C-alpha positions, -999 to +999 in steps of 0.1 A: -296-500-294-290-472-264-278-502-243-251-512-266-236-476-263-238-482-226-220-516-231-197-509-257-183-479-237-175-502-207-156-527-233-139-492-248-128-484-213-114-520-207-096-524-243-080-487-238-069-499-203-055-528-215-039-516-250-008-539-241-032-572-239-044-563-277-011-555-291+007-586-272-028-604-287-021-593-324+018-608-321+009-640-302-014-645-331+016-637-356-010-613-373+019-591-382+017-558-378-007-528-369-003-494-357-019-484-325-041-458-343-054-484-366-058-514-337-078-482-321-098-472-352-107-508-360-118-517-321-137-483-320-154-492-351-163-526-338-173-517-303-190-481-308-193-461-335-164-450-357-147-450-389-117-470-401-095-452-427-084-463-458-049-469-445-061-490-414-080-511-435-052-517-457-031-533-424-065-549-411-066-568-449-029-573-446-033-592-413-054-615-428-095-624-415-087-655-394-070-629-369-092-602-373-118-625-360-092-644-336-090-610-322-125-600-321-136-636-303-106-632-278-121-599-268-155-613-267-144-638-247-143-612-216-167-620-186-190-591-191-202-606-225-214-635-208-248-627-203-251-605-235-254-628-264-277-600-281-245-576-277-220-602-283-242-609-318-242-573-327-205-572-324-199-600-348-218-584-371-201-548-373-168-567-369-178-587-403-190-555-421-159-539-410-144-565-425-161-567-459-158-528-459-118-532-458-117-559-481-137-540-508-116-510-502-087-528-508-098-546-537-111-514-553-073-499-552-055-535-565-077-533-595-075-491-598-052-483-627-038-452-607-029-481-578+008-482-570+020-513-562 
């Protein structure tokens, strides 16, 4: 797991340096809108150990699972991951966990009697 942190730090650095690329990728995939803060929260949660706020979970679910998966796969196409399949699988697993967590949050709010439309 420690090796994941080292690699994840490098990936986060690459992502941070290419923030405009991530935003462009969201637009390219017609994924709708996510704030930069929420994009950062989601990517930090996937590639490091972070949490995604309820607000950002709502934004993530709104862009849809196909966009979420396409964006994660796009980042995993980076040459860095070519020889690190074990890390790729761990990241894909974390991305799935985050998606499931966010959908459960959104579902809980939508069935809540106090939920606003």
